[in-house]
N, CA, C and O atoms as a GROMACS GRO file, in nm:
protein
  472
    1UNK      N    1   9.032   8.907  12.137
    1UNK     CA    2   9.040   8.948  12.001
    1UNK      C    3   8.992   9.099  11.977
    1UNK      O    4   9.028   9.162  11.877
    2UNK      N    5   8.912   9.150  12.070
    2UNK     CA    6   8.862   9.281  12.054
    2UNK      C    7   8.976   9.377  12.084
    2UNK      O    8   8.983   9.480  12.017
    3UNK      N    9   9.064   9.353  12.173
    3UNK     CA   10   9.178   9.457  12.181
    3UNK      C   11   9.271   9.466  12.061
    3UNK      O   12   9.336   9.566  12.029
    4UNK      N   13   9.270   9.326  11.988
    4UNK     CA   14   9.369   9.317  11.869
    4UNK      C   15   9.308   9.403  11.766
    4UNK      O   16   9.375   9.478  11.696
    5UNK      N   17   9.177   9.389  11.759
    5UNK     CA   18   9.099   9.461  11.660
    5UNK      C   19   9.110   9.631  11.695
    5UNK      O   20   9.114   9.718  11.608
    6UNK      N   21   9.114   9.649  11.805
    6UNK     CA   22   9.135   9.806  11.838
    6UNK      C   23   9.268   9.840  11.820
    6UNK      O   24   9.285   9.961  11.802
    7UNK      N   25   9.378   9.765  11.821
    7UNK     CA   26   9.520   9.804  11.793
    7UNK      C   27   9.523   9.827  11.633
    7UNK      O   28   9.570   9.927  11.579
    8UNK      N   29   9.466   9.718  11.568
    8UNK     CA   30   9.468   9.727  11.424
    8UNK      C   31   9.406   9.868  11.375
    8UNK      O   32   9.468   9.946  11.304
    9UNK      N   33   9.274   9.889  11.422
    9UNK     CA   34   9.206  10.009  11.392
    9UNK      C   35   9.290  10.138  11.424
    9UNK      O   36   9.309  10.232  11.346
   10UNK      N   37   9.335  10.126  11.548
   10UNK     CA   38   9.407  10.247  11.607
   10UNK      C   39   9.542  10.269  11.517
   10UNK      O   40   9.572  10.387  11.497
   11UNK      N   41   9.624  10.174  11.464
   11UNK     CA   42   9.738  10.200  11.374
   11UNK      C   43   9.672  10.251  11.252
   11UNK      O   44   9.726  10.351  11.204
   12UNK      N   45   9.555  10.203  11.184
   12UNK     CA   46   9.511  10.278  11.075
   12UNK      C   47   9.474  10.411  11.088
   12UNK      O   48   9.499  10.496  11.002
   13UNK      N   49   9.409  10.436  11.200
   13UNK     CA   50   9.354  10.587  11.219
   13UNK      C   51   9.492  10.676  11.236
   13UNK      O   52   9.498  10.789  11.188
   14UNK      N   53   9.600  10.618  11.309
   14UNK     CA   54   9.716  10.710  11.321
   14UNK      C   55   9.779  10.706  11.184
   14UNK      O   56   9.812  10.815  11.137
   15UNK      N   57   9.796  10.622  11.128
   15UNK     CA   58   9.854  10.613  10.981
   15UNK      C   59   9.770  10.731  10.901
   15UNK      O   60   9.838  10.818  10.847
   16UNK      N   61   9.641  10.737  10.891
   16UNK     CA   62   9.551  10.814  10.828
   16UNK      C   63   9.580  10.949  10.873
   16UNK      O   64   9.588  11.032  10.783
   17UNK      N   65   9.596  10.989  10.988
   17UNK     CA   66   9.613  11.109  11.052
   17UNK      C   67   9.755  11.138  11.004
   17UNK      O   68   9.767  11.251  10.957
   18UNK      N   69   9.854  11.070  11.004
   18UNK     CA   70   9.993  11.093  10.965
   18UNK      C   71  10.010  11.138  10.809
   18UNK      O   72  10.089  11.224  10.769
   19UNK      N   73   9.933  11.073  10.743
   19UNK     CA   74   9.951  11.107  10.602
   19UNK      C   75   9.871  11.232  10.572
   19UNK      O   76   9.904  11.302  10.476
   20UNK      N   77   9.761  11.266  10.653
   20UNK     CA   78   9.695  11.394  10.613
   20UNK      C   79   9.761  11.506  10.677
   20UNK      O   80   9.749  11.618  10.627
   21UNK      N   81   9.838  11.485  10.796
   21UNK     CA   82   9.929  11.585  10.833
   21UNK      C   83  10.061  11.619  10.760
   21UNK      O   84  10.106  11.731  10.736
   22UNK      N   85  10.105  11.519  10.734
   22UNK     CA   86  10.255  11.525  10.644
   22UNK      C   87  10.244  11.555  10.503
   22UNK      O   88  10.327  11.621  10.441
   23UNK      N   89  10.131  11.500  10.449
   23UNK     CA   90  10.102  11.490  10.293
   23UNK      C   91  10.196  11.376  10.224
   23UNK      O   92  10.240  11.390  10.110
   24UNK      N   93  10.217  11.288  10.287
   24UNK     CA   94  10.300  11.173  10.225
   24UNK      C   95  10.217  11.113  10.124
   24UNK      O   96  10.095  11.107  10.138
   25UNK      N   97  10.286  11.063  10.008
   25UNK     CA   98  10.216  11.022   9.892
   25UNK      C   99  10.197  10.874   9.894
   25UNK      O  100  10.222  10.801   9.798
   26UNK      N  101  10.144  10.827  10.030
   26UNK     CA  102  10.100  10.687  10.028
   26UNK      C  103   9.957  10.699  10.112
   26UNK      O  104   9.931  10.792  10.189
   27UNK      N  105   9.863  10.576  10.080
   27UNK     CA  106   9.756  10.586  10.152
   27UNK      C  107   9.758  10.571  10.278
   27UNK      O  108   9.852  10.504  10.322
   28UNK      N  109   9.659  10.625  10.373
   28UNK     CA  110   9.668  10.609  10.511
   28UNK      C  111   9.659  10.484  10.554
   28UNK      O  112   9.730  10.463  10.653
   29UNK      N  113   9.583  10.372  10.508
   29UNK     CA  114   9.580  10.247  10.551
   29UNK      C  115   9.736  10.182  10.531
   29UNK      O  116   9.783  10.103  10.614
   30UNK      N  117   9.792  10.216  10.436
   30UNK     CA  118   9.938  10.142  10.415
   30UNK      C  119  10.029  10.203  10.523
   30UNK      O  120  10.116  10.135  10.578
   31UNK      N  121  10.010  10.326  10.551
   31UNK     CA  122  10.095  10.395  10.668
   31UNK      C  123  10.074  10.329  10.794
   31UNK      O  124  10.166  10.314  10.875
   32UNK      N  125   9.927  10.279  10.819
   32UNK     CA  126   9.885  10.213  10.933
   32UNK      C  127   9.935  10.076  10.936
   32UNK      O  128   9.975  10.029  11.043
   33UNK      N  129   9.936  10.010  10.831
   33UNK     CA  130  10.004   9.876  10.803
   33UNK      C  131  10.154   9.873  10.864
   33UNK      O  132  10.198   9.788  10.941
   34UNK      N  133  10.218   9.977  10.814
   34UNK     CA  134  10.363   9.965  10.851
   34UNK      C  135  10.374  10.013  10.999
   34UNK      O  136  10.473   9.985  11.066
   35UNK      N  137  10.272  10.086  11.048
   35UNK     CA  138  10.291  10.113  11.195
   35UNK      C  139  10.237   9.975  11.278
   35UNK      O  140  10.284   9.943  11.387
   36UNK      N  141  10.160   9.920  11.227
   36UNK     CA  142  10.116   9.783  11.297
   36UNK      C  143  10.238   9.682  11.282
   36UNK      O  144  10.280   9.617  11.377
   37UNK      N  145  10.291   9.674  11.150
   37UNK     CA  146  10.424   9.563  11.154
   37UNK      C  147  10.499   9.625  11.263
   37UNK      O  148  10.523   9.545  11.354
   38UNK      N  149  10.546   9.753  11.282
   38UNK     CA  150  10.637   9.786  11.358
   38UNK      C  151  10.595   9.776  11.503
   38UNK      O  152  10.678   9.775  11.594
   39UNK      N  153  10.459   9.769  11.524
   39UNK     CA  154  10.420   9.731  11.667
   39UNK      C  155  10.432   9.578  11.698
   39UNK      O  156  10.461   9.525  11.805
   40UNK      N  157  10.403   9.520  11.580
   40UNK     CA  158  10.421   9.358  11.603
   40UNK      C  159  10.587   9.334  11.628
   40UNK      O  160  10.622   9.250  11.711
   41UNK      N  161  10.671   9.399  11.566
   41UNK     CA  162  10.804   9.390  11.577
   41UNK      C  163  10.866   9.420  11.711
   41UNK      O  164  10.962   9.361  11.761
   42UNK      N  165  10.789   9.529  11.766
   42UNK     CA  166  10.836   9.583  11.904
   42UNK      C  167  10.792   9.486  12.017
   42UNK      O  168  10.867   9.444  12.105
   43UNK      N  169  10.636   9.452  12.002
   43UNK     CA  170  10.594   9.369  12.106
   43UNK      C  171  10.611   9.224  12.129
   43UNK      O  172  10.600   9.162  12.235
   44UNK      N  173  10.645   9.173  11.988
   44UNK     CA  174  10.659   9.029  11.974
   44UNK      C  175  10.531   8.935  12.037
   44UNK      O  176  10.548   8.849  12.123
   45UNK      N  177  10.425   8.963  11.987
   45UNK     CA  178  10.320   8.900  12.045
   45UNK      C  179  10.325   8.735  12.005
   45UNK      O  180  10.369   8.697  11.897
   46UNK      N  181  10.275   8.645  12.104
   46UNK     CA  182  10.272   8.513  12.086
   46UNK      C  183  10.160   8.480  11.993
   46UNK      O  184  10.083   8.574  11.970
   47UNK      N  185  10.134   8.372  11.938
   47UNK     CA  186  10.051   8.336  11.850
   47UNK      C  187   9.886   8.332  11.898
   47UNK      O  188   9.794   8.311  11.819
   48UNK      N  189   9.868   8.355  12.035
   48UNK     CA  190   9.735   8.350  12.084
   48UNK      C  191   9.704   8.467  12.127
   48UNK      O  192   9.610   8.474  12.206
   49UNK      N  193   9.769   8.577  12.089
   49UNK     CA  194   9.753   8.701  12.140
   49UNK      C  195   9.628   8.762  12.057
   49UNK      O  196   9.604   8.719  11.944
   50UNK      N  197   9.553   8.860  12.112
   50UNK     CA  198   9.456   8.935  12.050
   50UNK      C  199   9.494   8.974  11.903
   50UNK      O  200   9.435   8.941  11.801
   51UNK      N  201   9.600   9.047  11.913
   51UNK     CA  202   9.624   9.122  11.773
   51UNK      C  203   9.657   9.005  11.673
   51UNK      O  204   9.628   9.022  11.555
   52UNK      N  205   9.714   8.892  11.711
   52UNK     CA  206   9.777   8.799  11.592
   52UNK      C  207   9.648   8.722  11.557
   52UNK      O  208   9.627   8.681  11.443
   53UNK      N  209   9.558   8.702  11.662
   53UNK     CA  210   9.421   8.642  11.636
   53UNK      C  211   9.340   8.708  11.558
   53UNK      O  212   9.274   8.650  11.471
   54UNK      N  213   9.334   8.851  11.582
   54UNK     CA  214   9.243   8.943  11.492
   54UNK      C  215   9.300   8.933  11.352
   54UNK      O  216   9.231   8.910  11.253
   55UNK      N  217   9.451   8.954  11.349
   55UNK     CA  218   9.475   8.964  11.198
   55UNK      C  219   9.466   8.841  11.138
   55UNK      O  220   9.437   8.849  11.019
   56UNK      N  221   9.482   8.732  11.179
   56UNK     CA  222   9.458   8.598  11.120
   56UNK      C  223   9.318   8.591  11.077
   56UNK      O  224   9.288   8.535  10.972
   57UNK      N  225   9.219   8.654  11.164
   57UNK     CA  226   9.075   8.636  11.125
   57UNK      C  227   9.057   8.713  11.003
   57UNK      O  228   9.000   8.661  10.907
   58UNK      N  229   9.104   8.841  10.997
   58UNK     CA  230   9.085   8.920  10.887
   58UNK      C  231   9.152   8.863  10.769
   58UNK      O  232   9.099   8.872  10.658
   59UNK      N  233   9.269   8.802  10.785
   59UNK     CA  234   9.320   8.731  10.647
   59UNK      C  235   9.231   8.625  10.610
   59UNK      O  236   9.209   8.612  10.490
   60UNK      N  237   9.171   8.539  10.698
   60UNK     CA  238   9.086   8.435  10.666
   60UNK      C  239   8.986   8.480  10.567
   60UNK      O  240   8.962   8.406  10.471
   61UNK      N  241   8.917   8.605  10.583
   61UNK     CA  242   8.809   8.638  10.512
   61UNK      C  243   8.856   8.772  10.394
   61UNK      O  244   8.785   8.863  10.351
   62UNK      N  245   8.972   8.746  10.372
   62UNK     CA  246   9.049   8.859  10.288
   62UNK      C  247   8.976   8.853  10.143
   62UNK      O  248   8.973   8.955  10.074
   63UNK      N  249   8.927   8.750  10.105
   63UNK     CA  250   8.842   8.745   9.961
   63UNK      C  251   8.736   8.817   9.986
   63UNK      O  252   8.710   8.885   9.887
   64UNK      N  253   8.650   8.836  10.085
   64UNK     CA  254   8.544   8.915  10.076
   64UNK      C  255   8.578   9.058  10.062
   64UNK      O  256   8.493   9.133  10.014
   65UNK      N  257   8.699   9.106  10.100
   65UNK     CA  258   8.735   9.254  10.076
   65UNK      C  259   8.770   9.283   9.943
   65UNK      O  260   8.811   9.395   9.912
   66UNK      N  261   8.758   9.184   9.857
   66UNK     CA  262   8.776   9.210   9.701
   66UNK      C  263   8.642   9.243   9.634
   66UNK      O  264   8.630   9.286   9.520
   67UNK      N  265   8.542   9.215   9.724
   67UNK     CA  266   8.402   9.241   9.647
   67UNK      C  267   8.386   9.383   9.593
   67UNK      O  268   8.350   9.398   9.476
   68UNK      N  269   8.410   9.484   9.668
   68UNK     CA  270   8.406   9.609   9.622
   68UNK      C  271   8.508   9.655   9.506
   68UNK      O  272   8.492   9.761   9.445
   69UNK      N  273   8.605   9.572   9.482
   69UNK     CA  274   8.689   9.595   9.368
   69UNK      C  275   8.626   9.536   9.243
   69UNK      O  276   8.632   9.592   9.133
   70UNK      N  277   8.571   9.428   9.266
   70UNK     CA  278   8.490   9.360   9.169
   70UNK      C  279   8.371   9.437   9.126
   70UNK      O  280   8.343   9.443   9.006
   71UNK      N  281   8.296   9.499   9.220
   71UNK     CA  282   8.182   9.589   9.180
   71UNK      C  283   8.243   9.707   9.089
   71UNK      O  284   8.197   9.730   8.977
   72UNK      N  285   8.344   9.776   9.141
   72UNK     CA  286   8.411   9.879   9.051
   72UNK      C  287   8.436   9.841   8.933
   72UNK      O  288   8.412   9.920   8.841
   73UNK      N  289   8.489   9.713   8.905
   73UNK     CA  290   8.511   9.678   8.757
   73UNK      C  291   8.390   9.665   8.687
   73UNK      O  292   8.383   9.712   8.574
   74UNK      N  293   8.282   9.601   8.744
   74UNK     CA  294   8.151   9.589   8.654
   74UNK      C  295   8.115   9.708   8.634
   74UNK      O  296   8.086   9.734   8.517
   75UNK      N  297   8.105   9.813   8.730
   75UNK     CA  298   8.043   9.945   8.723
   75UNK      C  299   8.119  10.019   8.620
   75UNK      O  300   8.053  10.088   8.542
   76UNK      N  301   8.247  10.017   8.608
   76UNK     CA  302   8.351  10.094   8.523
   76UNK      C  303   8.378  10.025   8.406
   76UNK      O  304   8.459  10.072   8.326
   77UNK      N  305   8.323   9.923   8.385
   77UNK     CA  306   8.354   9.835   8.263
   77UNK      C  307   8.398   9.876   8.147
   77UNK      O  308   8.498   9.833   8.088
   78UNK      N  309   8.306   9.984   8.101
   78UNK     CA  310   8.334  10.046   7.954
   78UNK      C  311   8.458  10.144   7.961
   78UNK      O  312   8.537  10.164   7.868
   79UNK      N  313   8.462  10.201   8.084
   79UNK     CA  314   8.582  10.285   8.084
   79UNK      C  315   8.715  10.217   8.070
   79UNK      O  316   8.810  10.266   8.008
   80UNK      N  317   8.718  10.080   8.141
   80UNK     CA  318   8.834  10.004   8.146
   80UNK      C  319   8.845   9.929   8.001
   80UNK      O  320   8.954   9.887   7.960
   81UNK      N  321   8.738   9.919   7.935
   81UNK     CA  322   8.763   9.854   7.813
   81UNK      C  323   8.812   9.949   7.698
   81UNK      O  324   8.872   9.910   7.598
   82UNK      N  325   8.777  10.080   7.726
   82UNK     CA  326   8.824  10.194   7.631
   82UNK      C  327   8.985  10.218   7.667
   82UNK      O  328   9.060  10.265   7.581
   83UNK      N  329   9.031  10.186   7.792
   83UNK     CA  330   9.163  10.199   7.831
   83UNK      C  331   9.252  10.081   7.864
   83UNK      O  332   9.351  10.088   7.937
   84UNK      N  333   9.211   9.977   7.806
   84UNK     CA  334   9.265   9.856   7.846
   84UNK      C  335   9.399   9.848   7.828
   84UNK      O  336   9.455   9.772   7.907
   85UNK      N  337   9.476   9.911   7.740
   85UNK     CA  338   9.622   9.899   7.730
   85UNK      C  339   9.678   9.954   7.832
   85UNK      O  340   9.742   9.876   7.901
   86UNK      N  341   9.674  10.083   7.872
   86UNK     CA  342   9.742  10.124   8.003
   86UNK      C  343   9.698  10.028   8.143
   86UNK      O  344   9.780   9.993   8.228
   87UNK      N  345   9.592  10.005   8.147
   87UNK     CA  346   9.545   9.912   8.262
   87UNK      C  347   9.648   9.776   8.251
   87UNK      O  348   9.717   9.747   8.349
   88UNK      N  349   9.653   9.710   8.150
   88UNK     CA  350   9.731   9.580   8.133
   88UNK      C  351   9.881   9.628   8.158
   88UNK      O  352   9.952   9.564   8.234
   89UNK      N  353   9.922   9.729   8.101
   89UNK     CA  354  10.067   9.761   8.110
   89UNK      C  355  10.101   9.820   8.261
   89UNK      O  356  10.211   9.805   8.313
   90UNK      N  357  10.015   9.875   8.311
   90UNK     CA  358  10.045   9.934   8.471
   90UNK      C  359  10.033   9.814   8.548
   90UNK      O  360  10.110   9.799   8.642
   91UNK      N  361   9.934   9.713   8.518
   91UNK     CA  362   9.915   9.585   8.604
   91UNK      C  363  10.047   9.508   8.603
   91UNK      O  364  10.112   9.480   8.704
   92UNK      N  365  10.082   9.476   8.468
   92UNK     CA  366  10.221   9.395   8.439
   92UNK      C  367  10.330   9.448   8.486
   92UNK      O  368  10.414   9.375   8.540
   93UNK      N  369  10.348   9.573   8.474
   93UNK     CA  370  10.449   9.644   8.522
   93UNK      C  371  10.497   9.655   8.654
   93UNK      O  372  10.614   9.638   8.691
   94UNK      N  373  10.374   9.693   8.737
   94UNK     CA  374  10.387   9.672   8.875
   94UNK      C  375  10.412   9.533   8.913
   94UNK      O  376  10.488   9.521   9.009
   95UNK      N  377  10.364   9.421   8.858
   95UNK     CA  378  10.371   9.291   8.901
   95UNK      C  379  10.521   9.259   8.878
   95UNK      O  380  10.587   9.202   8.965
   96UNK      N  381  10.575   9.297   8.757
   96UNK     CA  382  10.734   9.257   8.732
   96UNK      C  383  10.825   9.347   8.840
   96UNK      O  384  10.916   9.297   8.906
   97UNK      N  385  10.792   9.466   8.844
   97UNK     CA  386  10.870   9.541   8.948
   97UNK      C  387  10.867   9.480   9.097
   97UNK      O  388  10.963   9.485   9.175
   98UNK      N  389  10.738   9.421   9.126
   98UNK     CA  390  10.728   9.371   9.286
   98UNK      C  391  10.813   9.238   9.272
   98UNK      O  392  10.886   9.195   9.361
   99UNK      N  393  10.796   9.185   9.163
   99UNK     CA  394  10.876   9.054   9.117
   99UNK      C  395  11.030   9.041   9.160
   99UNK      O  396  11.082   8.964   9.241
  100UNK      N  397  11.086   9.144   9.080
  100UNK     CA  398  11.224   9.178   9.093
  100UNK      C  399  11.258   9.224   9.226
  100UNK      O  400  11.358   9.173   9.275
  101UNK      N  401  11.193   9.311   9.297
  101UNK     CA  402  11.238   9.375   9.394
  101UNK      C  403  11.221   9.265   9.517
  101UNK      O  404  11.308   9.272   9.604
  102UNK      N  405  11.123   9.168   9.531
  102UNK     CA  406  11.113   9.089   9.603
  102UNK      C  407  11.241   8.984   9.600
  102UNK      O  408  11.301   8.950   9.701
  103UNK      N  409  11.273   8.940   9.469
  103UNK     CA  410  11.396   8.863   9.437
  103UNK      C  411  11.542   8.920   9.488
  103UNK      O  412  11.641   8.862   9.534
  104UNK      N  413  11.518   9.038   9.464
  104UNK     CA  414  11.644   9.126   9.501
  104UNK      C  415  11.659   9.136   9.657
  104UNK      O  416  11.770   9.128   9.710
  105UNK      N  417  11.555   9.151   9.724
  105UNK     CA  418  11.570   9.160   9.875
  105UNK      C  419  11.590   9.031   9.923
  105UNK      O  420  11.675   9.016  10.011
  106UNK      N  421  11.530   8.937   9.883
  106UNK     CA  422  11.574   8.789   9.929
  106UNK      C  423  11.704   8.753   9.907
  106UNK      O  424  11.757   8.682   9.993
  107UNK      N  425  11.784   8.793   9.786
  107UNK     CA  426  11.919   8.753   9.771
  107UNK      C  427  11.989   8.861   9.881
  107UNK      O  428  12.084   8.814   9.944
  108UNK      N  429  11.961   8.968   9.902
  108UNK     CA  430  12.021   9.044  10.007
  108UNK      C  431  12.022   8.988  10.153
  108UNK      O  432  12.115   9.001  10.232
  109UNK      N  433  11.901   8.924  10.177
  109UNK     CA  434  11.868   8.884  10.330
  109UNK      C  435  11.890   8.724  10.348
  109UNK      O  436  11.858   8.664  10.451
  110UNK      N  437  11.950   8.660  10.234
  110UNK     CA  438  11.978   8.514  10.248
  110UNK      C  439  12.096   8.504  10.323
  110UNK      O  440  12.181   8.591  10.308
  111UNK      N  441  12.117   8.394  10.415
  111UNK     CA  442  12.233   8.393  10.493
  111UNK      C  443  12.358   8.343  10.405
  111UNK      O  444  12.353   8.245  10.331
  112UNK      N  445  12.470   8.423  10.425
  112UNK     CA  446  12.604   8.382  10.346
  112UNK      C  447  12.689   8.298  10.422
  112UNK      O  448  12.726   8.318  10.538
  113UNK      N  449  12.721   8.195  10.344
  113UNK     CA  450  12.824   8.098  10.397
  113UNK      C  451  12.949   8.168  10.476
  113UNK      O  452  13.012   8.264  10.431
  114UNK      N  453  12.973   8.110  10.586
  114UNK     CA  454  13.090   8.164  10.654
  114UNK      C  455  13.195   8.129  10.587
  114UNK      O  456  13.190   8.023  10.524
  115UNK      N  457  13.321   8.215  10.583
  115UNK     CA  458  13.426   8.184  10.521
  115UNK      C  459  13.545   8.185  10.645
  115UNK      O  460  13.580   8.278  10.718
  116UNK      N  461  13.593   8.036  10.639
  116UNK     CA  462  13.696   8.005  10.755
  116UNK      C  463  13.839   8.087  10.709
  116UNK      O  464  13.887   8.102  10.597
  117UNK      N  465  13.887   8.132  10.841
  117UNK     CA  466  14.024   8.190  10.816
  117UNK      C  467  14.130   8.076  10.792
  117UNK      O  468  14.104   7.963  10.833
  118UNK      N  469  14.231   8.098  10.735
  118UNK     CA  470  14.341   7.991  10.685
  118UNK      C  471  14.459   8.022  10.781
  118UNK      O  472  14.564   7.958  10.772
   0.00000   0.00000   0.00000
């Protein structure tokens, strides 16, 4: 599992470096996640490989990773209260956009029935 964590961290570091060198408008960890996804697609590890076990363990404890966000909401509560409308509109708008895009991609990727030649 340590090797799997090393792969995940290496992807994050490479993603961070790529973002800083190229000036891409995405966070470094997001670029690292895309790199890790590509690595998983290329290597096709089985369920018992270190990288899959490490990722599964991190996902199991994902709720703990939201603690800093919760602390930020508590610390900046007054600012959020004074700007609640843009926060709600932004949150709902991104949720709606994601919902529509996921549905659209699912429609594009679904298997199409074969048409038999007559």
